[in-house]
Phi, psi and omega in degrees: 000151179240144181250125180263150178295149182297332184282348180284147179287165181301317182294321179296318179297321181295320181288319184287336180280357178285154179243127182271113185243150168286120194275062180292328180284351182276344180279095188275351182171174180224135180249149178223129179232172179220137181213140178292152175292166174066018176288146180297156176303135181092004180289146181292133176248311180192155179268085184292327179299313180292316184291333180261356181073029179267139178271145183303318177301325178295320180294321182287325187276335183254159180280101180241129182213163179254131178242128181242138175292147178094181185277333185261130177269107184269343183225154176214171183250127172276101186296333182288326184248348182073028181258143168275126183230163179285140178259353179198161175289133187250123177258108184299319183294327179287324183278321191233059179296129178064020177247127185291315181247118184259113183234128173254144183239143176211175180229142172259118183257125173254095190294321184297333181251002182055046179238152172218153181231131179277137181232130174245133180236116176276129179263109182272154186277144167240159184277071183259006178229139174263150174302142181216149176260143179300323175234130182270350176241110183249147177238130178237124180251133179212152182284149177290345178266007178301129182289150175302136184099352178299144182243140181229119181299140177248159177296141180267146175278156178241139176219110184289350177294170183238166177061220181294339180282352180272182182301130182243332183185172181233154173223147180236138178218157170129332186201137182287346180286346188228151172226176184242135171235144180236120179259149177269126178282173181302328181266011181088000179286156181262129183242107182286144177227139176272124183250129178283114184262341182215140184303142180269152175221107185299327179290335179278318179205119180274344182222150175224134182253126182230161175232123177256125183243131177249136183231147173259183184256018180290170179232099004282160180288149176247146185229160172222148185231156173221137178268135182244125176251114180266121177258124181270124183246169173291173189301140175222112193278331187233142176263154174297150178227124177291149179294336175208150184283333181226135175245125180233132180219143176246130182226144175288154184292345180262018178298136185295146174298138182097351180291143173277117184271323180197151177236121177269147185223130175229147179239151179228124184284353177287162178252163178071211185296331181287348178262356178283127183246134174235154186244141181217153169283118178272321180221115180203136179279170185298322182295316180291323180293333176276350184257329185234151177237132178254120177287119185299327185268323186260339183081008180282133176255117182246162183270126181269327182215163185299143177272154176220111182304323181290338179274329180184129183252352180216135176234127180242130182223159174238124184252139179246132172255126185228137176266175184289354176265000177093355177279151187210167173219157181234154177217148178268136177238125177239122178248117180256128180264126179263148186278144167239161185279078184249011177234137177266151175299144180242125179254129177233141178268111181285323180197144180207146176281137178286329178204164183216145181291147183293340180259020177297135183289154175300138183101357179294131178282125181248345180199148172249122183246152175227127181239134183216140175229123186287346179290169182245168177059218181297330180292340181257358179281130185240134173244133183251145178206161175248156176301146179290151174087004178252144185277054175229159171217153180269000000 
């Protein structure tokens, strides 16, 4: 119980005698729904009134609303029917890149009763993307003395869909001199390789035209293609070799734009044009390609735009070193972004009473607060407190 001074007014005493509590007892339950991505605005998600045992007159008469974390409100409440519906078209690939299970969370607040209910909505994938190659016209250079069975890495297709709707396999057509092999990467990804099935003769054919097709597992399946032009060159005895197979670097998120983060190096024992080495990104997603630049001649990777740990903490790329004879080597590059304390805690009032009776009992909930800090680790840990001498507690 709290005792107010006699000189304080009735309203002041009523407000100060309230106790600010973390409303753990107010969370009466949790709902979980599932809805396909790309549904039109206003599409049905779930009957929250029925599932929570709320009567429609109660929803209409009391202040009931949906609160979503983040800037975009993806769901809203249809007060007439008590249904949770979409407030915007939801693109799963945009929201949950590289995440197998895409879940959005929101809360239903019943202000009149100081209650809230947690709601989770899983966004399921539809086959709305076809596999695609970053470049649809590819050039592969190889020596006429390349032995049968030689393998040459090919560009991989990308498909942002998940599960069976994502990339499932490759096919090659166009020339009897070549076949296709697909290797499994460390993460289960498929890596196509061009295999020399028949000896080359530059005098017989200086060029070979091939078509590489990538397919997903949707019904019907969607495909993407890339044309490969193989140029047959004179002998090249040595391939470039990277100084290390993996390059790993850690950088703080406030590293200046234009900084050289890491330099990859490959050497080629050949002389002349066959010893000239150039560097290319062999495998890189769109986000990383917009963030980093690879110098073709030096192998230096520089920063194109400011990093944000909260936006992405790890970037993985595959770099290819290729000589003028078409031989190549690859290396993995991992850039890890470390967090700095660049975000302040944000306090939001989810619900609060405008006034309270002077005879309200101790323990009455007067407000629901939410505190969030976007930083990670110790930088994101938040401790809350009230000024001393006030009759409230958290």
